[in-house]
C-alpha positions as CSV (number, residue, x, y, z in Angstrom):
1,M,-223.0,-145.8,-39.7
2,F,-223.8,-142.9,-42.3
3,S,-224.2,-143.3,-45.7
4,G,-222.9,-140.0,-47.2
5,E,-222.7,-137.1,-45.7
6,R,-223.0,-136.6,-41.8
7,S,-226.0,-134.4,-42.4
8,E,-228.2,-137.5,-43.2
9,Q,-230.1,-139.9,-40.7
10,F,-229.3,-143.1,-39.5
11,Q,-230.6,-145.8,-41.4
12,Q,-232.3,-148.4,-39.7
13,V,-232.4,-152.0,-40.6
14,T,-234.3,-154.6,-39.6
15,L,-233.2,-158.1,-39.5
16,T,-234.9,-161.0,-40.9
17,S,-235.7,-163.5,-38.7
18,D,-238.5,-165.2,-36.3
19,R,-236.4,-165.1,-33.5
20,K,-237.7,-162.8,-30.9
21,E,-235.1,-163.5,-28.1
22,K,-233.9,-160.5,-26.1
23,L,-230.1,-159.8,-26.4
24,K,-227.5,-160.8,-23.3
25,A,-226.9,-158.1,-20.9
26,Q,-223.5,-156.9,-21.6
27,H,-223.4,-158.5,-24.9
28,S,-220.4,-159.6,-27.3
29,N,-222.4,-158.7,-30.4
30,A,-219.7,-158.7,-33.3
31,H,-219.3,-157.7,-36.9
32,F,-216.9,-159.8,-39.5
33,D,-216.6,-162.1,-42.3
34,M,-217.4,-165.4,-40.6
35,N,-218.4,-167.3,-43.6
36,E,-215.1,-166.2,-45.7
37,D,-217.3,-164.7,-48.5
38,G,-215.7,-161.4,-48.2
39,L,-218.8,-159.9,-46.5
40,P,-219.1,-158.6,-43.2
41,D,-221.6,-161.1,-41.1
42,L,-223.2,-160.6,-38.1
43,L,-223.2,-162.3,-34.7
44,L,-225.7,-161.7,-31.6
45,T,-225.2,-163.4,-28.1
46,T,-228.7,-163.8,-26.8
47,Q,-230.5,-165.1,-24.0
48,T,-231.0,-168.4,-25.4
49,G,-227.8,-168.7,-27.4
50,I,-225.6,-167.6,-30.4
51,E,-227.4,-166.1,-33.6
52,I,-225.7,-165.7,-36.7
53,Y,-226.8,-163.3,-39.6
54,S,-225.3,-163.6,-43.0
55,R,-224.7,-160.4,-45.0
56,I,-226.7,-160.2,-48.3
57,G,-225.0,-157.9,-50.7
58,S,-222.6,-155.0,-50.2
59,K,-224.9,-151.9,-50.7
60,L,-226.4,-149.8,-47.8
61,V,-230.3,-151.0,-48.8
62,D,-228.9,-154.9,-48.5
63,N,-229.8,-156.7,-45.5
64,F,-228.6,-159.4,-43.2
65,Q,-230.1,-162.6,-43.6
66,F,-230.8,-165.2,-40.6
67,H,-228.3,-168.2,-40.8
68,G,-228.4,-170.0,-37.8
69,H,-229.1,-170.4,-34.0
70,V,-226.8,-172.4,-31.7
71,P,-228.2,-172.2,-27.8
72,W,-225.8,-172.2,-24.7
73,P,-225.2,-175.3,-22.6
74,S,-227.8,-176.6,-20.8
75,E,-225.5,-176.7,-17.8
76,I,-225.7,-173.1,-17.7
77,S,-229.2,-173.1,-15.9
78,E,-228.1,-175.3,-13.0
79,D,-227.1,-174.6,-9.7
80,G,-228.8,-171.1,-10.0
81,C,-227.0,-169.6,-13.0
82,T,-228.2,-167.5,-15.6
83,V,-226.7,-166.5,-19.0
84,D,-226.5,-163.2,-17.7
85,Q,-224.4,-164.1,-14.9
86,C,-222.5,-166.7,-16.3
87,V,-221.8,-166.7,-19.8
88,G,-218.6,-164.4,-20.4
89,Q,-217.8,-162.0,-23.2
90,I,-216.9,-163.9,-26.8
91,V,-213.5,-163.0,-28.1
92,F,-212.4,-163.8,-31.8
93,A,-209.2,-164.4,-33.2
94,D,-207.3,-167.5,-34.7
95,F,-205.9,-169.1,-31.8
96,D,-204.6,-172.3,-33.6
97,L,-202.5,-170.5,-36.3
98,S,-204.7,-172.3,-39.2
99,G,-206.0,-169.2,-41.1
100,T,-209.4,-169.2,-40.0
101,M,-211.3,-167.3,-37.1
102,D,-212.1,-169.3,-33.9
103,L,-214.2,-168.0,-31.0
104,A,-213.3,-168.1,-27.3
105,V,-215.6,-168.0,-24.7
106,P,-215.7,-168.3,-20.7
107,M,-218.2,-170.0,-18.8
108,C,-219.2,-170.4,-15.2
109,F,-221.4,-173.0,-14.1
110,D,-222.4,-171.5,-10.4
111,T,-222.9,-168.1,-9.3
112,L,-219.2,-168.0,-7.7
113,C,-217.4,-169.2,-10.4
114,K,-215.7,-171.9,-8.8
115,S,-216.8,-174.4,-11.3
116,S,-216.0,-172.5,-14.8
117,N,-214.3,-173.2,-18.0
118,M,-213.9,-172.0,-21.4
119,F,-214.7,-173.1,-24.8
120,L,-212.9,-173.0,-27.9
121,I,-214.8,-173.3,-31.4
122,Q,-213.7,-172.7,-35.1
123,M,-216.1,-170.3,-36.9
124,S,-216.2,-172.5,-40.1
125,D,-217.6,-175.3,-37.4
126,L,-220.0,-173.0,-35.9
127,W,-221.4,-171.4,-39.1
128,A,-222.5,-175.1,-40.5
129,A,-224.0,-176.0,-37.1
130,T,-227.5,-175.9,-35.5
131,A,-226.6,-177.2,-32.2
132,W,-223.5,-177.8,-30.4
133,N,-222.0,-180.3,-28.3
134,W,-219.9,-177.7,-25.7
135,V,-217.1,-179.4,-24.9
136,P,-214.2,-177.4,-22.8
137,M,-211.3,-176.7,-24.2
138,S,-208.0,-177.4,-21.9
139,L,-207.1,-175.2,-19.6
140,D,-204.7,-174.5,-16.4
141,L,-205.8,-171.7,-14.2
142,G,-203.7,-173.4,-11.3
143,S,-205.5,-172.8,-8.2
144,R,-207.6,-169.9,-9.5
145,H,-211.0,-169.6,-11.2
146,F,-212.7,-166.9,-13.3
147,F,-214.0,-163.8,-11.2
148,P,-217.5,-163.8,-11.2
149,P,-218.9,-160.9,-13.1
150,S,-221.2,-158.4,-11.3
151,A,-221.8,-155.4,-13.9
152,Q,-224.8,-154.2,-11.7
153,S,-222.5,-153.3,-8.6
154,N,-219.5,-152.5,-11.0
155,P,-220.0,-151.9,-15.1
156,L,-216.2,-153.1,-15.0
157,Q,-216.6,-156.4,-13.3
158,L,-217.0,-158.6,-16.4
159,L,-216.2,-162.2,-17.4
160,A,-214.2,-160.4,-20.7
161,P,-211.3,-162.2,-22.2
162,R,-208.9,-160.0,-24.3
163,V,-206.7,-161.1,-27.1
164,G,-203.1,-160.2,-27.8
165,D,-199.7,-161.9,-28.7
166,V,-197.6,-161.6,-25.8
167,D,-194.6,-163.6,-26.8
168,L,-195.3,-162.8,-30.8
169,D,-195.2,-166.6,-31.7
170,G,-198.1,-166.0,-33.6
171,Y,-200.6,-167.8,-31.2
172,P,-202.6,-165.3,-29.6
173,D,-203.1,-165.0,-25.6
174,V,-205.9,-163.8,-23.3
175,L,-205.8,-161.6,-20.2
176,V,-208.4,-162.7,-17.8
177,P,-210.0,-161.5,-14.3
178,L,-209.3,-164.7,-12.3
179,Q,-209.9,-165.0,-8.3
180,S,-207.8,-167.0,-5.9
181,S,-208.9,-167.8,-2.1
182,A,-208.9,-164.2,-1.5
183,D,-212.2,-161.9,-2.4
184,K,-210.2,-159.5,-4.9
185,P,-210.0,-160.0,-8.5
186,E,-206.6,-160.5,-10.0
187,T,-206.2,-160.2,-13.7
188,H,-203.8,-162.9,-15.3
189,L,-202.2,-163.9,-18.2
190,L,-203.3,-167.6,-19.9
191,L,-200.5,-168.3,-22.2
192,N,-201.4,-170.1,-25.5
193,V,-198.9,-173.1,-25.5
194,H,-198.8,-176.2,-27.7
195,C,-200.0,-179.5,-25.9
196,D,-200.4,-182.9,-27.5
197,D,-203.0,-184.5,-25.7
198,C,-205.1,-180.9,-25.6
199,H,-208.4,-180.1,-26.9
200,P,-209.2,-178.6,-29.3
201,F,-206.2,-177.8,-31.6
202,G,-203.5,-179.3,-29.6
203,R,-203.5,-176.1,-27.7
204,E,-204.0,-175.1,-24.1
205,F,-204.3,-171.5,-22.3
206,Q,-201.9,-171.7,-18.9
207,I,-201.6,-169.0,-16.4
208,R,-198.4,-167.0,-16.1
209,P,-198.4,-165.2,-12.8
210,A,-195.2,-163.9,-13.2
211,F,-196.4,-161.9,-16.2
212,M,-198.9,-159.8,-14.3
213,E,-197.0,-159.4,-11.1
214,G,-196.5,-155.9,-9.5
215,T,-199.8,-154.8,-11.3
216,G,-202.1,-155.2,-8.2
217,N,-205.7,-156.1,-7.9
218,A,-206.5,-155.1,-11.5
219,I,-210.1,-155.9,-12.2
220,L,-209.8,-155.2,-15.9
221,G,-206.7,-155.5,-18.2
222,T,-206.1,-155.2,-21.6
223,F,-203.1,-155.1,-24.3
224,F,-201.9,-151.9,-26.0
225,D,-198.4,-151.3,-28.0
226,L,-197.7,-148.0,-25.5
227,S,-193.9,-148.0,-27.2
228,E,-195.1,-148.5,-30.7
229,D,-192.4,-150.9,-31.2
230,G,-194.8,-153.7,-31.8
231,R,-194.7,-155.2,-28.4
232,T,-197.9,-155.7,-26.3
233,D,-198.0,-153.5,-23.2
234,V,-200.3,-153.9,-20.5
235,L,-203.2,-151.4,-19.2
236,T,-205.0,-152.0,-16.1
237,V,-208.0,-150.8,-14.3
238,S,-208.6,-151.7,-10.6
239,G,-210.7,-150.0,-7.6
240,D,-214.5,-150.0,-7.4
241,Q,-217.3,-147.6,-7.5
242,G,-216.7,-146.6,-4.2
243,S,-213.3,-145.6,-3.7
244,G,-212.9,-144.9,-7.7
245,F,-211.0,-146.5,-10.7
246,K,-207.3,-146.1,-11.4
247,T,-205.6,-146.9,-14.5
248,S,-202.3,-147.8,-14.7
249,A,-199.5,-148.9,-17.5
250,F,-197.2,-151.5,-17.7
251,T,-194.7,-151.8,-20.2
252,S,-193.4,-155.5,-21.6
253,D,-189.8,-156.3,-20.6
254,D,-189.6,-159.6,-22.5
255,D,-185.9,-159.9,-23.9
256,N,-187.6,-162.0,-26.7
257,D,-186.8,-160.9,-30.0
258,A,-189.3,-162.2,-32.3
259,Y,-190.7,-160.8,-34.9
260,F,-194.1,-159.1,-36.1
261,A,-196.3,-157.5,-38.3
262,K,-198.7,-154.8,-37.6
263,V,-201.4,-153.8,-39.6
264,V,-204.1,-150.8,-39.8
265,V,-206.7,-150.8,-42.4
266,L,-208.1,-147.1,-42.7
267,S,-211.6,-146.6,-43.9
268,G,-210.8,-145.4,-47.6
269,A,-213.0,-142.6,-47.4
270,C,-210.4,-140.2,-49.2
271,Y,-206.9,-139.9,-50.1
272,H,-205.4,-136.8,-50.8
273,N,-208.5,-135.4,-51.8
274,C,-210.1,-135.2,-48.2
275,K,-212.8,-132.3,-47.7
276,D,-211.3,-129.2,-46.0
277,K,-207.6,-130.8,-46.2
278,S,-204.5,-130.0,-48.1
279,S,-203.9,-132.4,-50.9
280,S,-200.8,-133.9,-48.6
281,F,-203.3,-135.0,-45.9
282,V,-203.6,-138.8,-45.6
283,P,-206.4,-139.7,-42.7
284,Y,-204.3,-142.2,-40.9
285,G,-206.7,-142.5,-37.8
286,T,-209.8,-143.5,-39.3
287,N,-209.3,-147.0,-39.1
288,S,-213.0,-148.9,-39.4
289,G,-214.1,-152.2,-37.9
290,G,-215.1,-155.6,-39.7
291,Q,-212.4,-155.5,-42.3
292,M,-210.5,-159.1,-42.5
293,I,-206.7,-159.4,-42.6
294,Y,-204.5,-162.2,-44.0
295,Y,-201.3,-163.2,-44.1
296,K,-198.9,-166.2,-45.6
297,S,-195.5,-166.9,-44.7
298,Q,-193.0,-169.9,-43.6
299,R,-191.0,-171.1,-40.5
300,T,-188.3,-173.3,-40.4
301,G,-189.5,-176.8,-39.0
302,P,-187.2,-179.9,-38.0
303,E,-186.4,-180.5,-41.4
304,S,-187.8,-178.0,-43.7
305,F,-190.0,-174.8,-44.4
306,H,-193.8,-175.0,-43.6
307,T,-196.2,-172.5,-44.9
308,Y,-198.8,-171.2,-42.6
309,R,-201.5,-168.6,-42.8
310,S,-203.1,-166.6,-39.9
311,C,-206.2,-164.2,-40.2
312,A,-207.7,-161.5,-37.8
313,A,-210.6,-159.0,-37.7
314,Q,-210.0,-155.5,-37.4
315,L,-212.1,-154.0,-34.4
316,P,-214.9,-156.4,-34.7
317,Q,-216.6,-155.3,-31.4
318,S,-216.9,-152.2,-29.4
319,A,-219.4,-152.5,-26.8
320,Y,-218.8,-153.4,-23.1
321,F,-215.3,-152.5,-22.6
322,S,-214.1,-154.8,-25.2
323,L,-211.1,-152.5,-25.6
324,Q,-209.8,-154.0,-28.9
325,T,-206.6,-152.4,-30.4
326,P,-207.0,-150.1,-33.2
327,Y,-204.6,-152.1,-35.3
328,T,-203.8,-155.8,-35.8
329,I,-200.3,-157.1,-34.6
330,F,-199.2,-160.6,-36.0
331,G,-196.5,-162.8,-34.0
332,L,-194.0,-164.1,-36.6
333,G,-192.2,-166.2,-34.2
334,N,-188.2,-166.1,-34.5
335,S,-187.7,-166.6,-37.9
336,P,-186.8,-163.3,-40.0
337,N,-188.7,-164.8,-43.0
338,F,-190.8,-162.3,-45.3
339,L,-194.3,-162.5,-45.5
340,D,-195.2,-164.2,-48.8
341,N,-198.6,-162.5,-49.3
342,L,-200.4,-160.0,-47.2
343,W,-204.3,-159.2,-48.4
344,V,-207.0,-157.2,-47.1
345,T,-210.5,-157.7,-47.5
346,V,-213.2,-154.6,-47.2
347,S,-216.7,-155.3,-48.1
348,A,-216.1,-158.0,-50.7
349,Q,-213.1,-156.1,-52.3
350,S,-209.8,-157.8,-51.6
351,H,-206.1,-156.8,-52.8
352,S,-202.9,-158.7,-51.7
353,W,-199.3,-157.1,-51.6
354,P,-196.2,-159.8,-52.0
355,Q,-192.9,-159.6,-49.9
356,I,-193.5,-157.8,-47.0
357,I,-190.6,-157.2,-44.6
358,P,-191.3,-158.2,-41.2
359,N,-190.7,-155.8,-38.2
360,S,-193.2,-153.3,-40.5
361,Q,-196.1,-151.3,-39.3
362,M,-198.2,-151.1,-42.3
363,Y,-201.3,-148.4,-43.3
364,V,-203.8,-150.4,-46.0
365,I,-205.7,-147.2,-47.6
366,P,-208.6,-148.9,-49.5
367,Y,-209.2,-146.0,-52.0
368,P,-211.0,-145.8,-54.1
369,P,-213.2,-148.3,-52.4
370,G,-214.3,-149.9,-55.7
371,D,-211.1,-150.6,-57.1
372,P,-208.7,-152.6,-55.3
373,K,-206.0,-152.7,-57.8
374,H,-205.3,-148.8,-56.7
375,W,-205.3,-149.2,-53.0
376,K,-202.2,-148.3,-51.5
377,I,-200.1,-149.6,-48.5
378,K,-197.5,-147.3,-46.6
379,I,-195.1,-149.2,-44.4
380,S,-192.8,-148.0,-41.5
381,L,-189.9,-150.6,-40.3
382,F,-189.0,-151.0,-36.8
383,P,-185.5,-152.6,-36.3
384,S,-184.9,-155.3,-34.4
385,K,-182.5,-156.2,-31.6
386,N,-180.7,-158.8,-33.8
387,I,-179.7,-155.6,-36.2
388,L,-177.8,-153.8,-33.5
389,M,-176.1,-157.2,-32.4
390,V,-175.3,-157.7,-36.2
391,G,-174.0,-154.2,-36.2
392,L,-171.9,-154.9,-33.2
393,A,-170.6,-157.8,-34.2
394,L,-169.5,-156.2,-37.5
395,V,-167.9,-153.6,-36.0
396,G,-166.1,-156.0,-33.4
397,V,-165.1,-158.0,-36.4
398,C,-163.8,-154.4,-38.3
399,G,-162.1,-153.5,-34.8
400,V,-160.0,-157.0,-35.0
401,L,-159.2,-156.7,-38.5
402,V,-157.7,-153.3,-37.9
403,L,-155.9,-154.3,-34.8
404,L,-154.0,-157.3,-36.7
405,I,-153.2,-155.0,-39.7
406,L,-151.7,-152.5,-37.4
407,L,-149.7,-155.3,-35.8
408,L,-148.5,-156.7,-39.0
409,H,-147.3,-153.2,-40.3
410,V,-145.5,-152.7,-36.7
411,R,-143.7,-156.0,-37.1
412,E,-142.9,-155.2,-40.5
413,R,-141.3,-152.0,-39.7
414,R,-139.1,-153.6,-37.0
415,Q,-138.0,-156.1,-39.3
416,D,-137.3,-153.5,-42.0
417,L,-135.3,-151.6,-39.0
418,Q,-133.1,-154.6,-38.2
419,A,-132.4,-155.5,-41.8
420,K,-131.1,-151.6,-42.6
421,L,-128.7,-151.8,-39.2
422,Q,-127.3,-155.3,-40.0
423,E,-126.6,-153.8,-43.9
424,S,-124.9,-150.6,-42.2
425,N,-122.5,-152.7,-40.0
426,R,-121.7,-155.2,-42.5
427,F,-117.6,-154.7,-43.7
428,H,-117.4,-154.3,-47.2
429,F,-114.6,-156.1,-49.3
430,D,-115.4,-153.8,-52.0
431,A,-114.5,-150.8,-50.5
432,M,-110.5,-151.8,-49.9
């Protein structure tokens, strides 16, 4: 982080804490707002558990204050496991469409991951906790289990889920490396589905083998919008240290015409006044991490409309192949309703925009940083398949109407011609 000009040196900040634990190897530290005060906090994964630090003040001279420590489950140390071997990478998303961030972490309870599970925790509950009863979430992996991590032999062999909303229903899904009876890894989609008796939140991750069919023995997979159409495509990496690695891209062929909102929050360092640039230059590629994005909308229920909220953190992690997208894609389901409000929080400063059209890509420009009421948003629209269907239906209706008009016109002409012929053949007594 630079405090001004790039000629300045980095500023080292010492965390105010008595805890001296080492970080977990292949850690999944994160930086985003965890207590909804607008300031990005800090989460560290250590050898003993999760450490949380709250941000005190928004200036560079301010610091992070130790907030709490939640130890890993005691089962980790059983059966020859260590934290580095058996605790996977943490990911963050609003998995239950509640408007608050959740934490998901996969864990193994033996070195081969034959006994493995995933834990899903709401961040607001974890923030208030000093200890935690680690209860596994409902998980359906079929006959497979998590692929055991081994970063020492292969830096890509990590137990790392990666988040993306495949079906755009608003409930984020994950890609995870799994293993069947064979020794080779298989990256599979775990779909976030509703389940009445599932723990927690009534949600469950279910494996969908057909989604990744044909991708081979991928040791790593992540989501990316290759076609810039709001759909989550997949990038995979297969291979090993000896034979080398191969990167592949697979586009999604899902015909589900659900709606989405795609958001990029820029750094706000400049806007039409960037150094050594023309006045028309806008730095669209300078998105920064840790910003929070929220929205509120409605969906049709069995009898009425239901209001719901969701949120996401932009690039909260960057280390150890977290491979998060530089944008946020919210799935809006199949209801083409406007977003009632979209608001963005940047270092305790917030601004909202009403009535956002679905299927939009938005660039939020938080400039000037200290004056949110002057922040700008630029919107690009993506037409959905429904627009094409409506257009075809309209053309079809117009064609039918034109055909009916022509038929009626021809019929009328024929009737007029017959009337004239009858009139010409009629005997006129007045002429005698």
